[in-house]
Residue frames relative to the residue before (quaternion, step in Angstrom):
aa qw qx qy qz dx dy dz
M 1.0000 0.0000 0.0000 0.0000 0.00 0.00 0.00
K 0.6501 0.5034 -0.3198 0.4707 3.57 0.95 -0.85
T 0.6324 0.5355 -0.3242 0.4562 3.55 1.03 -0.79
D 0.6325 0.5415 -0.3199 0.4522 3.56 1.04 -0.81
V 0.6515 0.5047 -0.3043 0.4777 3.59 0.99 -0.86
F 0.6667 0.4959 -0.3003 0.4684 3.57 0.93 -0.89
E 0.6476 0.5203 -0.3165 0.4579 3.56 1.03 -0.79
R 0.6589 0.4899 -0.3087 0.4801 3.61 0.94 -0.82
T 0.6395 0.5189 -0.3238 0.4657 3.57 0.98 -0.81
G 0.6504 0.5135 -0.3096 0.4664 3.56 0.98 -0.85
N 0.6474 0.5122 -0.3147 0.4685 3.58 1.02 -0.80
Q 0.6497 0.5118 -0.3159 0.4648 3.57 0.99 -0.82
I 0.6416 0.5098 -0.3220 0.4741 3.58 0.98 -0.80
A 0.6410 0.5141 -0.3243 0.4687 3.59 0.99 -0.80
D 0.6462 0.5154 -0.3216 0.4619 3.61 0.99 -0.82
I 0.6501 0.5115 -0.3098 0.4688 3.56 1.00 -0.87
A 0.6514 0.5089 -0.3150 0.4664 3.60 0.95 -0.85
E 0.6476 0.5123 -0.3183 0.4657 3.59 1.00 -0.79
A 0.6460 0.5097 -0.3142 0.4734 3.59 0.99 -0.83
A 0.6427 0.5151 -0.3238 0.4656 3.58 0.99 -0.82
G 0.6414 0.5194 -0.3214 0.4642 3.59 1.02 -0.78
D 0.6422 0.5164 -0.3211 0.4667 3.59 1.01 -0.80
I 0.6418 0.5160 -0.3174 0.4703 3.57 0.99 -0.84
A 0.6457 0.5256 -0.3232 0.4500 3.58 0.95 -0.86
V 0.6470 0.5104 -0.3187 0.4682 3.59 0.99 -0.82
K 0.6627 0.5040 -0.3110 0.4584 3.59 0.93 -0.87
V 0.6459 0.5092 -0.3205 0.4699 3.59 0.98 -0.82
K 0.6502 0.5162 -0.3151 0.4599 3.57 0.95 -0.88
D 0.6564 0.5035 -0.3086 0.4694 3.59 0.95 -0.87
G 0.6496 0.5144 -0.3135 0.4639 3.59 0.97 -0.84
W 0.6455 0.5188 -0.3146 0.4638 3.55 0.98 -0.86
N 0.6669 0.4982 -0.3069 0.4613 3.59 0.92 -0.90
D 0.6375 0.5198 -0.3287 0.4640 3.59 0.98 -0.78
A 0.6610 0.5004 -0.3081 0.4667 3.58 0.92 -0.89
R 0.6477 0.5191 -0.3198 0.4569 3.59 0.95 -0.86
E 0.6581 0.4999 -0.3090 0.4707 3.60 0.97 -0.83
D 0.6301 0.5284 -0.3339 0.4607 3.59 1.02 -0.74
V 0.6598 0.4965 -0.3058 0.4741 3.58 0.96 -0.86
Q 0.6484 0.5118 -0.3244 0.4609 3.60 0.93 -0.82
R 0.6418 0.5171 -0.3204 0.4669 3.58 1.00 -0.81
A 0.6605 0.5044 -0.3074 0.4635 3.58 0.95 -0.87
V 0.6407 0.5167 -0.3263 0.4648 3.59 1.00 -0.77
R 0.6423 0.5123 -0.3286 0.4658 3.59 0.97 -0.81
K 0.6530 0.5059 -0.3171 0.4659 3.60 0.95 -0.85
A 0.6527 0.5092 -0.3142 0.4647 3.58 0.95 -0.86
K 0.6384 0.5291 -0.3270 0.4534 3.58 1.00 -0.80
V 0.6616 0.4965 -0.3036 0.4728 3.59 0.91 -0.91
F 0.6513 0.5153 -0.3146 0.4597 3.59 0.92 -0.91
T 0.6646 0.5034 -0.3034 0.4613 3.59 0.92 -0.89
E 0.6582 0.5047 -0.3162 0.4606 3.58 0.92 -0.87
E 0.6571 0.5001 -0.3117 0.4701 3.58 0.99 -0.80
S 0.6445 0.5227 -0.3193 0.4577 3.58 1.01 -0.80
V 0.6477 0.5042 -0.3179 0.4745 3.57 0.97 -0.81
A 0.6502 0.5059 -0.3205 0.4675 3.60 0.95 -0.81
D 0.6505 0.5056 -0.3192 0.4684 3.60 0.96 -0.82
T 0.6482 0.5202 -0.3146 0.4585 3.57 0.97 -0.85
R 0.6365 0.5240 -0.3277 0.4614 3.57 0.97 -0.81
E 0.6534 0.5160 -0.3172 0.4541 3.58 0.95 -0.85
V 0.6517 0.5062 -0.3153 0.4686 3.60 0.97 -0.85
I 0.6585 0.5022 -0.3170 0.4622 3.59 0.93 -0.86
K 0.6620 0.4963 -0.3148 0.4652 3.61 0.94 -0.80
A 0.6740 0.4947 -0.2982 0.4605 3.58 1.03 -0.75
N 0.8077 0.1255 -0.0286 0.5753 3.61 1.05 -0.78
P 0.0470 -0.8548 0.5157 0.0342 3.61 0.51 1.09
L 0.6716 0.4941 -0.3215 0.4489 3.63 0.92 -0.80
T 0.6310 0.5214 -0.3290 0.4709 3.58 0.99 -0.75
S 0.6481 0.5228 -0.3152 0.4553 3.57 1.00 -0.84
V 0.6583 0.4944 -0.3065 0.4778 3.57 0.94 -0.88
A 0.6528 0.5095 -0.3169 0.4624 3.60 0.94 -0.83
A 0.6469 0.5153 -0.3233 0.4598 3.60 0.98 -0.79
V 0.6582 0.4919 -0.3085 0.4792 3.59 0.95 -0.83
A 0.6524 0.5074 -0.3164 0.4656 3.59 0.94 -0.85
G 0.6571 0.5022 -0.3136 0.4665 3.61 0.93 -0.83
G 0.6529 0.5074 -0.3117 0.4682 3.58 0.98 -0.80
A 0.6549 0.5028 -0.3106 0.4710 3.57 0.97 -0.82
F 0.6355 0.5251 -0.3243 0.4640 3.56 1.01 -0.80
A 0.6638 0.4973 -0.2992 0.4718 3.59 0.92 -0.92
L 0.6479 0.5076 -0.3176 0.4709 3.57 0.96 -0.79
G 0.6392 0.5199 -0.3181 0.4690 3.57 1.03 -0.76
L 0.6328 0.5259 -0.3304 0.4625 3.59 1.00 -0.78
V 0.6742 0.4853 -0.2964 0.4712 3.58 0.88 -0.95
A 0.6567 0.5028 -0.3194 0.4625 3.60 0.90 -0.85
G 0.6634 0.4977 -0.3102 0.4647 3.59 0.93 -0.84
W 0.6398 0.5192 -0.3201 0.4676 3.59 1.00 -0.80
L 0.6716 0.4871 -0.3033 0.4687 3.61 0.93 -0.87
L 0.6641 0.4924 -0.3144 0.4664 3.60 0.96 -0.78
A 0.6350 0.5190 -0.3335 0.4650 3.59 1.03 -0.73
R 0.6462 0.5124 -0.3195 0.4668 3.60 0.99 -0.76
R 0.6457 0.5345 -0.3160 0.4445 3.56 1.02 -0.78
G 0.6674 0.5322 -0.2933 0.4305 3.57 1.06 -0.78
R 0.5957 0.6010 -0.3650 0.3882 3.62 1.14 -0.36
């Protein structure tokens, strides 16, 4: 009888260890899949950014005065908004 109890306990421990091993494999696989997805997304973002920078450079080279005027207008508008917000804060 004691042997039977020890044998069942040993079998249960083996089942638990096997289940834990299966869980560990699933977690490892999930982690690897997530890591690969993130790496793929980073590569895509890098390519998109490099292409955008190259396109922007081409536009600036083709239209330098328009580019300078656009930056100046944006800076002026930003200055107006900042000045308006600071003036409101001072009241």
